[in-house]
N, CA, C and O atoms as a MOPAC input file, in Angstrom:
PM7 MOZYME 1SCF
protein

 N    -34.11700 1    85.46000 1     5.91700 1
 C    -34.55900 1    85.04700 1     4.82400 1
 C    -35.81800 1    84.97200 1     5.15800 1
 O    -36.38600 1    85.05400 1     6.24700 1
 N    -36.44100 1    84.69400 1     3.35900 1
 C    -37.62200 1    84.25100 1     3.48500 1
 C    -38.12300 1    83.16600 1     2.20600 1
 O    -37.49300 1    83.06900 1     1.15200 1
 N    -39.46500 1    82.32500 1     2.54200 1
 C    -39.69300 1    81.33800 1     0.72000 1
 C    -41.29600 1    82.10700 1     0.66500 1
 O    -42.18100 1    82.51300 1     1.41800 1
 N    -40.92200 1    81.96600 1    -0.94300 1
 C    -42.32300 1    81.64100 1    -1.84800 1
 C    -42.69200 1    80.42500 1    -2.15000 1
 O    -42.21300 1    79.69200 1    -3.01600 1
 N    -43.52800 1    80.22400 1    -1.44200 1
 C    -43.87300 1    78.97900 1    -3.18700 1
 C    -45.35300 1    78.88600 1    -4.07700 1
 O    -46.51600 1    78.73900 1    -3.70000 1
 N    -44.82700 1    79.02200 1    -5.23600 1
 C    -45.97900 1    80.10200 1    -6.42700 1
 C    -46.71400 1    78.26100 1    -6.99700 1
 O    -46.29600 1    77.12100 1    -6.79100 1
 N    -47.85800 1    78.76900 1    -7.70300 1
 C    -48.27400 1    77.94800 1    -8.16000 1
 C    -47.94000 1    77.68800 1    -9.51000 1
 O    -48.55200 1    78.61000 1   -10.05000 1
 N    -47.41100 1    77.08900 1   -10.39000 1
 C    -47.19000 1    77.42500 1   -11.82600 1
 C    -47.43100 1    76.34000 1   -12.85100 1
 O    -46.92100 1    75.49400 1   -13.58600 1
 N    -48.71800 1    77.01000 1   -12.35500 1
 C    -48.84300 1    75.95400 1   -13.57300 1
 C    -48.30900 1    75.27700 1   -15.44500 1
 O    -47.09600 1    75.15700 1   -15.61200 1
 N    -49.00300 1    75.00100 1   -16.34400 1
 C    -48.32200 1    74.53500 1   -17.37800 1
 C    -46.59100 1    74.37800 1   -17.28500 1
 O    -45.73100 1    74.78700 1   -18.06600 1
 N    -46.45400 1    73.54700 1   -15.88700 1
 C    -44.82800 1    72.92500 1   -16.26900 1
 C    -44.80400 1    71.79300 1   -16.87900 1
 O    -45.06500 1    70.84900 1   -16.13300 1
 N    -44.55000 1    71.47300 1   -18.15500 1
 C    -44.56500 1    69.62900 1   -18.81100 1
 C    -44.01300 1    69.01500 1   -18.78500 1
 O    -44.39900 1    67.90200 1   -19.14300 1
 N    -42.46600 1    69.21400 1   -18.29000 1
 C    -41.68300 1    68.84200 1   -18.75800 1
 C    -40.60700 1    69.55100 1   -18.31000 1
 O    -40.50900 1    70.69200 1   -18.76200 1
 N    -39.86000 1    69.22000 1   -17.62300 1
 C    -38.01400 1    69.43300 1   -17.65200 1
 C    -37.34000 1    70.68400 1   -17.38200 1
 O    -36.76300 1    71.40300 1   -16.56600 1
 N    -38.04400 1    70.39400 1   -19.34100 1
 C    -37.55800 1    71.63700 1   -20.24100 1
 C    -38.30800 1    72.54700 1   -18.70200 1
 O    -37.71100 1    73.00000 1   -17.72500 1
 N    -39.86600 1    72.55000 1   -19.03300 1
 C    -40.16300 1    73.46800 1   -18.40300 1
 C    -39.51500 1    73.82400 1   -16.71600 1
 O    -39.66900 1    75.03800 1   -16.57900 1
 N    -39.02800 1    73.38500 1   -15.74100 1
 C    -38.64200 1    73.30400 1   -14.83600 1
 C    -37.46200 1    74.37600 1   -14.64600 1
 O    -37.27100 1    75.24600 1   -13.79700 1
 N    -36.27500 1    73.68400 1   -16.53300 1
 C    -35.56700 1    74.64900 1   -15.94700 1
 C    -35.14800 1    75.76400 1   -17.05400 1
 O    -34.03600 1    76.10900 1   -17.45200 1
 N    -36.49900 1    76.21300 1   -17.41200 1
 C    -37.02800 1    77.25200 1   -17.69800 1
 C    -36.50100 1    78.52300 1   -17.27600 1
 O    -35.62600 1    79.31800 1   -17.61600 1
 N    -37.76600 1    78.33300 1   -16.02800 1
 C    -38.54400 1    78.52500 1   -14.71300 1
 C    -37.62300 1    78.86600 1   -13.52700 1
 O    -37.90800 1    79.79900 1   -12.77700 1
 N    -36.62600 1    78.18800 1   -13.37000 1
 C    -35.27100 1    77.65300 1   -12.25100 1
 C    -34.12800 1    78.80500 1   -12.78000 1
 O    -33.55300 1    79.45200 1   -11.90500 1
 N    -33.72500 1    79.11800 1   -14.53500 1
 C    -33.14100 1    79.35900 1   -14.89400 1
 C    -33.11500 1    80.49400 1   -14.68800 1
 O    -32.11500 1    81.03600 1   -14.21700 1
 N    -34.87500 1    81.52800 1   -15.17300 1
 C    -34.66800 1    82.73200 1   -15.10600 1
 C    -34.61600 1    83.65400 1   -13.13200 1
 O    -34.31400 1    84.79600 1   -12.78400 1
 N    -35.13000 1    82.26300 1   -12.24800 1
 C    -35.10800 1    83.32000 1   -10.55800 1
 C    -34.02000 1    82.97900 1   -10.24200 1
 O    -33.33400 1    83.79500 1    -9.62600 1
 N    -33.18000 1    80.94600 1   -10.71500 1
 C    -32.65100 1    81.65200 1    -9.64200 1
 C    -30.76500 1    82.42900 1   -10.93000 1
 O    -29.73000 1    81.79000 1   -10.74200 1
 N    -30.72300 1    83.16800 1   -11.56400 1
 C    -29.79200 1    84.49800 1   -12.13300 1
 C    -30.65900 1    86.18800 1   -11.01700 1
 O    -30.30800 1    87.20200 1   -11.62000 1
 N    -31.20000 1    86.42500 1   -10.24900 1
 C    -31.47600 1    86.61700 1    -9.86300 1
 C    -31.08800 1    87.31200 1    -7.72400 1
 O    -31.61500 1    86.82700 1    -6.72200 1
 N    -29.87600 1    88.69400 1    -7.77000 1
 C    -29.25000 1    88.90000 1    -6.68800 1
 C    -30.55500 1    87.83000 1    -5.59000 1
 O    -31.63300 1    87.34400 1    -5.93100 1
 N    -29.86200 1    87.79900 1    -4.29500 1
 C    -30.26900 1    87.50300 1    -3.05300 1
 C    -31.46700 1    85.62400 1    -2.76600 1
 O    -31.76700 1    84.92900 1    -1.79500 1
 N    -31.78200 1    85.58400 1    -4.49700 1
 C    -31.92300 1    83.57400 1    -4.43900 1
 C    -30.78200 1    83.23400 1    -4.32400 1
 O    -29.74500 1    83.45100 1    -4.95100 1
 N    -31.34400 1    82.08000 1    -2.54300 1
 C    -30.16100 1    81.19400 1    -2.77000 1
 C    -31.04400 1    79.94800 1    -2.94600 1
 O    -30.33000 1    78.94500 1    -2.93500 1
 N    -32.14300 1    79.70400 1    -3.08100 1
 C    -32.89100 1    78.38500 1    -4.15600 1
 C    -33.66600 1    78.52700 1    -4.68600 1
 O    -34.32500 1    79.48900 1    -4.29300 1
 N    -34.22000 1    77.81500 1    -5.87900 1
 C    -35.41600 1    77.70700 1    -6.59000 1
 C    -35.35200 1    76.16700 1    -6.34700 1
 O    -34.30500 1    75.58900 1    -6.05400 1
 N    -36.37800 1    75.64200 1    -6.47000 1
 C    -36.80200 1    74.35300 1    -7.98600 1
 C    -38.58800 1    74.64400 1    -8.25600 1
 O    -39.51300 1    75.26700 1    -7.73400 1
 N    -38.37700 1    73.91600 1    -9.19700 1
 C    -39.81600 1    74.17300 1   -10.21800 1
 C    -40.27900 1    72.32900 1   -10.36300 1
 O    -39.63500 1    71.43400 1   -10.91100 1
 N    -40.80900 1    72.30000 1   -10.07900 1
 C    -41.95400 1    70.99300 1    -9.55300 1
 C    -42.99000 1    70.14900 1   -10.13400 1
 O    -44.14300 1    70.04600 1    -9.71500 1
 N    -42.50800 1    69.59000 1   -11.07500 1
 C    -43.91200 1    68.89200 1   -12.49000 1
 C    -44.85300 1    68.04800 1   -11.69200 1
 O    -46.00300 1    67.81400 1   -12.06200 1
 N    -44.31700 1    67.59000 1   -10.56400 1
 C    -45.62400 1    66.30700 1   -10.48100 1
 C    -46.42500 1    67.48000 1    -8.77000 1
 O    -47.37800 1    67.10600 1    -8.08600 1
 N    -45.71100 1    68.67900 1    -8.58100 1
 C    -46.96100 1    70.14100 1    -8.17500 1
 C    -47.38400 1    71.28300 1    -7.95500 1
 O    -47.97200 1    71.99500 1    -7.14100 1
 N    -46.69200 1    71.22500 1    -9.36800 1
 C    -47.59100 1    72.55400 1   -10.69700 1
 C    -46.76600 1    73.87200 1    -9.09300 1
 O    -46.95100 1    75.07100 1    -8.87900 1
 N    -46.15600 1    73.12200 1    -8.56900 1
 C    -45.10800 1    75.16900 1    -8.21500 1
 C    -43.35500 1    75.32500 1    -8.48300 1
 O    -42.53400 1    74.61500 1    -9.06400 1
 N    -43.30900 1    76.04800 1    -8.07100 1
 C    -42.24500 1    76.77200 1    -7.48800 1
 C    -42.76700 1    76.76200 1    -5.84300 1
 O    -43.84100 1    76.69900 1    -5.24600 1
 N    -40.58000 1    76.91800 1    -5.33800 1
 C    -40.56200 1    76.59700 1    -4.05900 1
 C    -38.96700 1    77.47500 1    -4.66800 1
 O    -38.03300 1    77.06900 1    -5.35900 1
 N    -39.40500 1    79.49900 1    -3.67700 1
 C    -37.77600 1    79.48900 1    -4.25900 1
 C    -37.38800 1    80.32300 1    -2.20900 1
 O    -38.20400 1    80.84700 1    -1.45100 1
 N    -36.45700 1    80.17300 1    -2.07800 1
 C    -35.22200 1    80.44100 1    -0.62100 1
 C    -34.90800 1    81.24900 1    -1.40600 1
 O    -34.42700 1    81.08800 1    -2.52800 1
 N    -35.41000 1    83.08100 1    -0.32900 1
 C    -33.89800 1    84.00000 1    -0.93800 1
 C    -34.25900 1    85.49400 1     0.44300 1
 O    -35.13100 1    85.66400 1     1.29500 1
 N    -33.49000 1    85.98700 1     0.15700 1
 C    -32.97600 1    87.45800 1     0.81000 1
 C    -34.12600 1    88.41500 1     1.31900 1
 O    -33.66500 1    89.52100 1     1.03600 1
 N    -34.92700 1    88.55400 1     1.70100 1
 C    -35.54500 1    89.37900 1     1.29900 1
 C    -35.11300 1    90.68800 1     1.30900 1
 O    -36.10700 1    91.40200 1     1.43800 1
 N    -33.94300 1    91.44800 1     1.22400 1
 C    -33.46800 1    92.46200 1     1.86700 1
 C    -33.19500 1    92.62100 1     0.51200 1
 O    -33.78500 1    93.60900 1     0.07300 1
 N    -32.43800 1    91.95200 1    -0.44100 1
 C    -32.06600 1    91.96500 1    -2.23500 1
 C    -32.94700 1    91.53500 1    -3.49700 1
 O    -32.52500 1    91.27100 1    -4.62300 1
 N    -33.91700 1    91.52700 1    -3.16700 1
 C    -35.28400 1    90.80300 1    -4.37700 1
 C    -37.05100 1    91.14600 1    -3.22300 1
 O    -37.21100 1    91.25700 1    -2.00700 1
 N    -37.77400 1    91.19100 1    -4.10300 1
 C    -38.83900 1    91.61500 1    -3.74500 1
 C    -39.73400 1    89.70300 1    -4.15700 1
 O    -39.24700 1    88.82100 1    -4.86400 1
 N    -40.60500 1    89.68000 1    -3.66800 1
 C    -41.23500 1    88.38100 1    -4.20000 1
 C    -42.18400 1    88.95200 1    -6.14800 1
 O    -42.50600 1    88.05700 1    -6.92900 1
 N    -42.37100 1    90.10500 1    -6.41800 1
 C    -42.92100 1    90.47600 1    -6.93600 1
 C    -41.95400 1    90.44900 1    -8.64800 1
 O    -42.26600 1    90.55200 1    -9.83400 1
 N    -40.76200 1    90.26000 1    -7.90500 1
 C    -39.51700 1    90.19600 1    -8.96500 1
 C    -39.17300 1    89.17000 1    -9.10600 1
 O    -38.32900 1    88.86700 1    -9.94800 1
 N    -39.94300 1    88.03800 1    -8.01900 1
 C    -39.41500 1    86.39900 1    -8.43600 1
 C    -40.94200 1    86.57500 1    -9.02800 1
 O    -41.01500 1    86.14500 1   -10.17900 1
 N    -42.30900 1    87.16200 1    -8.46100 1
 C    -43.12200 1    86.29600 1    -9.74600 1
 C    -43.34200 1    87.37600 1   -10.86900 1
 O    -44.41200 1    87.37200 1   -11.47700 1
 N    -42.40000 1    88.27200 1   -11.15700 1
 C    -41.58800 1    88.47300 1   -12.66900 1
 C    -41.09300 1    87.58500 1   -13.70000 1
 O    -41.57100 1    87.47300 1   -14.82900 1
 N    -40.20600 1    87.03000 1   -13.27600 1
 C    -38.78500 1    86.21000 1   -13.53000 1
 C    -39.94200 1    85.75100 1   -13.87100 1
 O    -40.61300 1    86.51600 1   -14.56400 1
 N    -40.75300 1    83.95800 1   -13.40600 1
 C    -41.46200 1    83.45900 1   -13.70600 1
 C    -42.37700 1    83.38000 1   -15.34100 1
 O    -42.62200 1    82.62100 1   -16.27800 1
 N    -42.68800 1    85.15000 1   -14.68700 1
 C    -43.32700 1    85.45700 1   -15.61200 1
 C    -43.32100 1    85.57600 1   -16.98300 1
 O    -44.11100 1    85.14300 1   -17.82200 1
 N    -42.20700 1    86.29600 1   -17.09800 1
 C    -41.31700 1    86.34000 1   -18.47700 1
 C    -39.99300 1    85.16900 1   -18.89400 1
 O    -38.97200 1    85.23200 1   -19.57900 1
 N    -40.46400 1    84.43500 1   -18.31300 1
 C    -39.96900 1    82.89400 1   -18.38600 1
 C    -41.44700 1    81.85500 1   -19.10600 1
 O    -41.09700 1    80.69100 1   -19.30500 1
 N    -42.37600 1    82.03500 1   -19.33900 1
 C    -43.99300 1    82.31000 1   -20.24000 1
 C    -43.97300 1    81.66300 1   -19.81700 1
 O    -43.53200 1    80.65500 1   -20.37000 1
 N    -44.46100 1    81.57500 1   -18.31600 1
 C    -45.64200 1    80.28400 1   -17.07000 1
 C    -46.01700 1    81.65900 1   -16.24200 1
 O    -45.33100 1    82.66200 1   -16.04700 1
 N    -47.41700 1    81.32100 1   -15.81000 1
 C    -48.18400 1    82.22900 1   -14.60400 1
 C    -48.07000 1    81.79700 1   -13.57900 1
 O    -47.60300 1    80.66600 1   -13.44300 1
 N    -48.47200 1    82.58300 1   -12.47200 1
 C    -48.28600 1    82.60200 1   -10.89000 1
 C    -49.88100 1    82.63500 1   -11.24700 1
 O    -50.57200 1    83.16200 1   -12.11800 1
 N    -50.08400 1    81.85700 1   -10.20000 1
 C    -51.51800 1    82.00400 1   -10.34000 1
 C    -52.22600 1    81.40500 1    -7.90900 1
 O    -53.33100 1    81.13400 1    -7.44000 1
 N    -50.94100 1    81.49300 1    -7.32500 1
 C    -51.09000 1    81.67100 1    -5.95600 1
 C    -49.70500 1    81.38000 1    -5.59200 1
 O    -48.88300 1    80.53500 1    -5.94400 1
 N    -49.72200 1    82.68800 1    -4.49600 1
 C    -48.81800 1    82.92800 1    -3.71000 1
 C    -48.69000 1    82.60300 1    -2.34800 1
 O    -47.68400 1    82.94200 1    -1.72400 1

């Protein structure tokens, strides 16, 4: 298992966090995902044999949010 903690600016409401969580949760190998308003970050626990960090970043971006740092 691996984890990534990404700054995701633009998380302004619970709808935003739900959108990010849904986009990432649907990826194969993702065990858990939490997008936090107060932290402005998204944390993902995943199996690196099934999904790459770049794929997770792409899913967050496709949901309409930037990823500043991991």
